[in-house]
C-alpha positions as CSV (number, residue, x, y, z in Angstrom):
1,M,-10.8,-0.5,12.2
2,E,-11.0,-1.9,15.7
3,F,-7.8,-2.5,17.8
4,A,-9.3,-3.0,21.2
5,E,-7.5,-5.5,23.4
6,L,-9.7,-8.5,24.3
7,P,-9.1,-10.5,27.5
8,C,-7.4,-13.9,27.1
9,E,-9.9,-16.8,27.2
10,P,-9.2,-19.4,30.0
11,N,-9.4,-22.2,27.4
12,S,-6.9,-20.6,25.0
13,A,-4.8,-23.8,25.2
14,L,-7.6,-25.5,23.2
15,L,-7.2,-23.0,20.3
16,S,-4.9,-23.0,17.4
17,K,-1.4,-21.4,17.3
18,M,-2.8,-18.8,14.9
19,A,-5.4,-17.7,17.4
20,T,-3.1,-17.6,20.4
21,N,0.2,-16.4,19.1
22,D,1.5,-12.8,18.8
23,G,1.9,-12.9,15.0
24,H,-0.7,-10.2,14.2
25,G,2.0,-7.5,14.2
26,E,-0.1,-5.0,16.2
27,N,2.4,-4.6,19.0
28,S,4.0,-1.5,17.7
29,S,3.8,2.2,18.2
30,Y,2.1,2.5,14.7
31,F,-0.9,0.6,16.0
32,D,-0.7,2.1,19.4
33,G,-1.4,5.5,17.8
34,W,-4.5,4.1,16.2
35,K,-5.7,2.7,19.5
36,A,-5.2,6.1,21.1
37,Y,-7.3,7.7,18.4
38,D,-10.0,5.0,18.5
39,S,-10.4,5.4,22.2
40,N,-10.7,9.2,22.0
41,P,-11.2,10.6,18.5
42,F,-11.2,14.4,18.0
43,H,-14.4,16.2,17.4
44,P,-14.6,20.0,17.2
45,T,-17.5,20.2,19.6
46,D,-18.1,16.8,21.2
47,S,-14.4,16.0,21.9
48,P,-12.1,19.0,21.3
49,E,-9.5,17.3,23.5
50,G,-9.5,14.2,21.5
51,V,-6.7,12.8,19.3
52,I,-6.5,14.1,15.7
53,Q,-5.9,11.2,13.2
54,M,-2.8,12.0,11.1
55,G,-1.6,8.4,10.9
56,L,-4.0,7.2,8.2
57,A,-3.1,7.3,4.5
58,E,-6.7,8.1,3.4
59,N,-7.3,10.2,0.3
60,T,-10.5,12.1,0.8
61,L,-9.6,15.1,-1.4
62,C,-11.8,14.3,-4.4
63,L,-14.6,12.2,-3.0
64,D,-16.9,15.1,-3.9
65,L,-16.2,14.6,-7.6
66,I,-16.9,10.9,-7.3
67,Q,-20.1,11.5,-5.4
68,E,-21.2,13.9,-8.1
69,W,-20.5,11.4,-10.8
70,I,-22.6,8.7,-9.0
71,K,-25.5,11.1,-8.8
72,N,-25.2,11.9,-12.5
73,N,-24.9,8.2,-13.5
74,P,-27.7,6.3,-11.7
75,K,-27.7,3.5,-14.2
76,A,-24.2,2.5,-13.0
77,S,-25.9,1.1,-9.8
78,I,-28.3,-1.8,-9.6
79,C,-29.8,-0.1,-6.5
80,T,-31.5,2.7,-8.4
81,E,-34.7,2.8,-10.5
82,E,-32.6,3.4,-13.6
83,G,-30.2,0.5,-13.0
84,V,-32.3,-2.1,-11.2
85,S,-33.1,-4.0,-14.4
86,E,-29.6,-5.5,-14.1
87,F,-30.2,-6.7,-10.6
88,K,-30.8,-10.4,-11.4
89,N,-27.7,-10.7,-13.5
90,I,-25.4,-9.0,-11.0
91,A,-26.9,-10.5,-7.9
92,N,-26.4,-14.1,-9.1
93,F,-23.1,-16.0,-8.7
94,Q,-20.1,-14.5,-10.5
95,D,-17.0,-16.5,-11.4
96,Y,-14.0,-15.6,-9.2
97,H,-12.2,-14.4,-12.3
98,G,-14.3,-11.3,-11.8
99,L,-16.6,-9.6,-14.4
100,P,-14.7,-9.6,-17.7
101,E,-15.7,-6.0,-18.4
102,F,-14.4,-5.0,-14.9
103,R,-11.0,-6.5,-15.5
104,E,-10.8,-4.7,-18.9
105,A,-11.8,-1.4,-17.3
106,F,-9.4,-1.9,-14.4
107,A,-6.5,-2.7,-16.8
108,M,-7.2,0.4,-18.8
109,F,-7.3,2.5,-15.7
110,M,-4.0,1.0,-14.4
111,G,-2.3,2.1,-17.7
112,K,-3.9,5.5,-17.6
113,V,-2.6,6.5,-14.1
114,R,0.8,5.3,-15.1
115,G,0.9,7.7,-18.1
116,G,-0.5,5.5,-20.8
117,G,2.9,4.0,-21.8
118,I,2.0,0.4,-20.8
119,N,-1.0,-1.7,-21.8
120,F,-2.0,-4.2,-19.1
121,D,-3.4,-7.5,-20.1
122,P,-6.8,-8.2,-18.3
123,E,-6.0,-12.0,-18.5
124,R,-3.0,-11.4,-16.2
125,M,-5.2,-9.7,-13.6
126,V,-6.5,-11.4,-10.5
127,I,-9.1,-9.4,-8.6
128,S,-8.7,-9.4,-4.8
129,S,-10.2,-7.9,-1.7
130,G,-7.9,-4.8,-1.6
131,A,-4.1,-4.6,-1.8
132,T,-3.9,-6.4,1.5
133,G,-5.5,-9.5,-0.1
134,A,-3.4,-9.1,-3.2
135,A,-0.1,-9.1,-1.2
136,E,-1.1,-12.1,0.9
137,I,-2.1,-14.1,-2.2
138,L,1.3,-13.4,-3.7
139,A,3.0,-14.4,-0.4
140,F,1.2,-17.7,-0.5
141,C,2.1,-18.3,-4.1
142,L,5.8,-17.4,-3.9
143,A,7.1,-18.5,-0.5
144,D,6.8,-21.3,2.1
145,P,6.7,-20.9,5.9
146,G,10.0,-19.7,7.3
147,E,11.2,-18.3,4.0
148,A,11.7,-14.5,3.6
149,F,11.1,-11.4,1.6
150,L,13.4,-8.4,1.8
151,A,11.9,-4.9,2.2
152,P,13.8,-1.6,2.0
153,T,13.5,0.7,5.0
154,A,11.5,2.7,5.8
155,Y,8.6,0.4,4.9
156,Y,4.9,0.2,5.6
157,P,4.3,-1.4,9.1
158,A,1.4,-3.4,7.9
159,F,3.5,-5.2,5.3
160,Y,4.1,-7.7,8.2
161,Q,0.4,-8.3,8.6
162,D,-0.2,-8.5,4.9
163,L,2.6,-10.9,4.0
164,S,3.4,-12.8,7.2
165,C,0.5,-13.1,9.6
166,R,-1.1,-16.1,8.0
167,T,1.6,-17.3,5.7
168,T,4.3,-17.3,8.5
169,I,7.0,-16.1,6.1
170,Q,9.6,-13.6,7.3
171,L,10.1,-10.0,6.4
172,L,13.7,-8.8,6.6
173,P,15.0,-5.2,6.2
174,I,17.1,-3.8,3.5
175,H,18.7,-0.9,5.5
176,C,18.5,2.4,3.5
177,K,19.8,5.7,4.8
178,S,18.7,9.3,4.9
179,S,22.1,10.4,3.6
180,N,21.1,9.4,0.1
181,H,17.4,10.0,0.6
182,F,16.7,6.3,1.4
183,K,17.6,5.2,-2.1
184,I,18.0,1.5,-2.6
185,T,21.5,0.6,-3.6
186,Q,23.2,-2.6,-4.9
187,A,25.3,-2.7,-1.7
188,A,22.3,-2.6,0.6
189,L,20.5,-5.3,-1.4
190,E,23.6,-7.6,-1.3
191,S,24.1,-6.9,2.4
192,A,20.5,-7.9,3.4
193,Y,20.6,-11.0,1.2
194,E,24.0,-12.2,2.6
195,K,22.8,-11.6,6.1
196,A,19.8,-13.8,5.5
197,Q,21.9,-16.5,3.9
198,Q,24.3,-16.5,6.9
199,S,21.3,-17.0,9.2
200,G,20.1,-19.9,7.2
201,I,17.1,-18.1,5.9
202,R,16.0,-18.7,2.3
203,V,15.2,-15.4,0.5
204,K,12.4,-15.8,-2.0
205,G,12.0,-12.2,-3.1
206,V,12.0,-8.4,-2.5
207,I,8.9,-6.3,-1.9
208,V,9.0,-2.6,-2.5
209,A,6.3,0.2,-2.5
210,N,6.6,2.6,-5.4
211,P,5.7,5.3,-4.7
212,S,7.0,4.8,-1.2
213,N,4.9,4.4,1.9
214,P,5.9,6.2,4.1
215,L,8.5,8.4,2.3
216,G,6.3,9.7,-0.5
217,T,9.1,9.3,-3.1
218,T,9.2,7.6,-6.4
219,M,11.9,5.3,-7.7
220,D,14.0,6.4,-10.6
221,R,14.8,4.2,-13.6
222,E,18.3,3.4,-12.3
223,T,17.0,2.0,-9.0
224,L,14.3,-0.1,-10.7
225,R,16.9,-1.5,-13.1
226,T,19.1,-2.3,-10.1
227,L,16.2,-4.2,-8.5
228,V,15.2,-6.1,-11.6
229,S,18.9,-7.0,-12.3
230,F,19.4,-8.1,-8.7
231,I,16.4,-10.4,-8.5
232,N,17.2,-11.9,-11.9
233,A,20.8,-12.6,-10.7
234,K,19.6,-14.2,-7.5
235,R,16.6,-16.0,-9.1
236,I,14.2,-14.6,-6.6
237,H,10.9,-12.6,-7.1
238,L,10.1,-8.9,-7.1
239,I,6.7,-7.6,-5.8
240,C,6.1,-4.0,-6.6
241,D,3.3,-2.4,-4.6
242,E,2.2,0.4,-6.9
243,I,-0.9,1.4,-4.9
244,F,0.0,5.1,-4.9
245,A,0.9,5.3,-8.7
246,G,-1.8,7.9,-9.4
247,T,-0.9,10.2,-6.5
248,V,2.3,11.6,-8.1
249,F,1.7,15.3,-7.8
250,R,5.1,16.8,-9.1
251,K,8.1,15.7,-11.0
252,P,9.8,13.3,-11.5
253,Q,7.0,11.4,-13.1
254,F,6.1,7.9,-12.0
255,V,8.0,5.0,-13.6
256,G,6.6,1.6,-12.9
257,V,8.4,-1.7,-13.1
258,S,6.4,-2.7,-16.2
259,E,8.2,0.1,-18.1
260,I,11.6,-1.2,-17.0
261,L,10.8,-4.7,-18.3
262,E,10.4,-3.2,-21.8
263,E,14.0,-2.2,-21.8
264,D,15.7,-5.6,-21.8
265,P,14.2,-8.7,-23.3
266,N,16.7,-10.9,-21.4
267,W,15.1,-10.1,-18.0
268,D,12.9,-12.9,-16.7
269,R,9.4,-11.4,-16.5
270,S,8.1,-14.4,-14.7
271,L,9.8,-13.1,-11.5
272,I,7.9,-9.8,-11.6
273,H,4.5,-9.2,-9.8
274,I,2.5,-6.0,-9.1
275,T,-0.1,-5.2,-6.6
276,Y,-2.5,-2.3,-7.0
277,S,-5.9,-1.1,-5.7
278,L,-8.3,1.8,-5.9
279,S,-7.9,2.6,-2.2
280,K,-5.4,5.4,-2.5
281,D,-5.6,6.8,-6.1
282,L,-9.4,7.1,-6.0
283,G,-9.9,7.2,-2.2
284,L,-12.1,4.1,-2.1
285,P,-10.6,1.8,0.5
286,G,-14.1,0.8,1.7
287,F,-14.8,-0.7,-1.7
288,R,-12.0,-3.3,-1.0
289,V,-10.9,-3.5,-4.7
290,G,-7.4,-4.7,-5.4
291,V,-5.5,-6.6,-8.0
292,V,-2.6,-9.0,-8.5
293,Y,-0.9,-8.5,-11.8
294,S,1.7,-11.2,-12.5
295,Y,3.9,-11.9,-15.5
296,N,4.1,-15.6,-14.3
297,D,1.4,-17.9,-15.7
298,T,1.5,-20.3,-12.9
299,V,1.2,-17.5,-10.3
300,V,-1.9,-16.1,-12.2
301,R,-3.6,-19.5,-12.1
302,C,-2.8,-20.2,-8.5
303,A,-3.7,-16.6,-7.4
304,R,-7.0,-16.9,-9.3
305,W,-8.3,-19.9,-7.3
306,M,-6.9,-18.4,-4.1
307,S,-8.9,-15.2,-4.7
308,S,-12.1,-17.1,-4.0
309,F,-11.4,-16.4,-0.3
310,G,-11.5,-12.7,-0.8
311,L,-13.8,-11.8,-3.7
312,V,-15.0,-8.3,-4.6
313,S,-18.8,-7.8,-4.7
314,S,-20.2,-8.0,-8.2
315,Q,-22.3,-5.0,-7.3
316,T,-19.1,-3.0,-6.7
317,Q,-17.5,-4.3,-9.9
318,Y,-20.6,-3.3,-11.9
319,L,-20.5,0.3,-10.6
320,L,-16.8,0.7,-11.2
321,V,-17.0,-0.6,-14.8
322,S,-19.1,2.5,-15.7
323,M,-16.9,4.8,-13.7
324,L,-13.5,3.6,-14.8
325,S,-14.7,3.4,-18.4
326,D,-15.7,7.1,-18.4
327,D,-12.5,8.4,-20.0
328,E,-13.5,12.1,-19.7
329,F,-14.3,11.7,-16.0
330,T,-11.2,9.7,-15.0
331,T,-8.9,12.1,-16.9
332,K,-10.4,15.0,-15.0
333,L,-10.4,13.2,-11.7
334,I,-6.7,12.1,-11.9
335,A,-5.6,15.6,-12.8
336,E,-7.7,17.2,-10.0
337,I,-6.5,14.7,-7.3
338,R,-2.9,15.6,-8.2
339,R,-3.6,19.3,-8.1
340,R,-5.3,19.1,-4.7
341,L,-2.6,16.8,-3.3
342,S,0.1,19.2,-4.4
343,K,-1.6,22.2,-2.9
344,R,-2.2,20.3,0.4
345,H,1.4,19.0,0.5
346,E,2.8,22.5,-0.1
347,F,0.6,24.0,2.6
348,F,1.5,21.4,5.2
349,T,5.2,21.2,4.6
350,S,5.6,25.0,4.5
351,R,3.9,25.4,7.9
352,L,6.2,22.7,9.3
353,A,9.2,24.5,7.9
354,K,8.1,27.7,9.7
355,V,8.5,25.9,13.1
356,G,11.8,24.4,12.1
357,I,10.8,21.0,11.0
358,Q,12.0,19.9,7.6
359,C,10.6,17.1,5.5
360,L,12.1,14.7,3.0
361,E,11.6,16.1,-0.5
362,S,8.8,14.0,-1.9
363,N,6.5,14.0,-4.9
364,A,3.8,11.4,-4.3
365,G,1.5,9.7,-1.9
366,L,-0.2,11.0,1.2
367,F,2.8,11.4,3.5
368,C,5.3,13.8,5.0
369,W,8.5,12.2,6.3
370,M,9.5,14.7,9.0
371,D,13.0,15.2,10.4
372,S,12.6,15.7,14.1
373,R,16.1,14.6,15.1
374,H,16.9,18.0,16.6
375,L,14.0,17.5,19.0
376,L,15.2,14.3,20.5
377,K,16.7,14.3,24.0
378,E,18.8,11.3,23.1
379,F,19.5,9.8,19.7
380,T,18.0,6.4,20.3
381,V,14.7,4.6,19.6
382,E,13.6,5.2,23.1
383,G,14.4,8.9,22.7
384,E,12.3,8.9,19.6
385,L,9.4,7.2,21.3
386,E,9.6,9.6,24.2
387,L,9.1,12.5,21.8
388,W,6.3,10.5,20.1
389,R,4.5,10.1,23.4
390,V,4.5,13.8,23.9
391,I,3.1,14.4,20.5
392,I,0.2,11.9,20.9
393,N,-0.5,12.4,24.6
394,D,0.0,16.1,25.0
395,A,-0.4,17.6,21.5
396,K,-3.1,14.9,20.7
397,L,-1.7,14.2,17.2
398,N,-1.5,10.6,15.9
399,V,1.7,10.6,13.9
400,S,3.9,7.5,13.5
401,P,7.5,7.3,14.7
402,G,10.1,6.3,12.2
403,S,11.0,3.2,14.2
404,S,7.6,1.8,13.5
405,F,8.6,1.8,9.8
406,H,11.8,0.0,10.7
407,C,13.9,3.1,10.0
408,S,17.3,2.6,11.7
409,E,17.8,6.4,12.3
410,P,15.9,7.7,15.3
411,G,14.0,10.9,14.8
């Protein structure tokens, strides 16, 4: 990913507002850390004084198992002698619905990583170019320019890019606090909604990440019921980003919004939408495979034709059909990913504890939410950023300050 700043063109007045405005969302410490890494990446011999990347949620722990599977299954690829006989079929134009067998395999895998309690309907799936594309498609389908989605803090900094950059909708915070481990409450939801109303902003929905990016926690049933009840009462939408569903490495187990919908037939399912991808659970962000799963028929139809702007290569789909349909392999892979994540998380957090840095108790994802308040010279955002500059400039570690996730508590 390239974040280099380019000089302003002298004829910028001739360009569109999209090209010349500041709506890309990259003016934050989150992306500044990436830029510092990109300009001077660490290498043990070539650049030992470079910046170590710790601000990227990239799951590389089990790529060795996937690589071994690919070597053992050459027919899964049209680029091998064993699989090239399918080249003509796959290389030709494919409908933007996606390969039927791919949607079926993807739906089966979605259910599997969530514990097998829910069957996902392939006809409700819209394949997209990663979770980023899925989120933007939903934003276009659910809201008009100037309208807003509410997001509980701390939330993923790039939500702004995903949801707002091209749609020009707004993203407004639901302020959650460390005192209750950042749990979403009815009071916090009502407060954020009322504040938007008072400002004359129409709220069209709530977006949440479950498991949370960056907290690494999962929502309990009570919280999910609160959310579904709230959006039903307000007649607004709920987008659940479940991209880390398969990374839950210790109890409590993952509970998805689909399970909650089974509990009450009076809830309006047409207000519920899920985004998912293979980027985190399988560590395949470069494959750019995501999905919109909506309980709203109109949204599914609209999202399907919009997906033509960000299709997934049929070659990629073809390979993944074989992989995701291999029940023995995926069962082993999911279990091993969780085992290795748990081991890595325990190692990292225990070493932080030895130097007096505690972390929020978490059970999922690729994150450690550190409490560094005792290291601040002053309890302000600027005090937090001062500490962050020491970490990135002197210690050469790219970590992200809480303020970049819209956390209201410095440190």
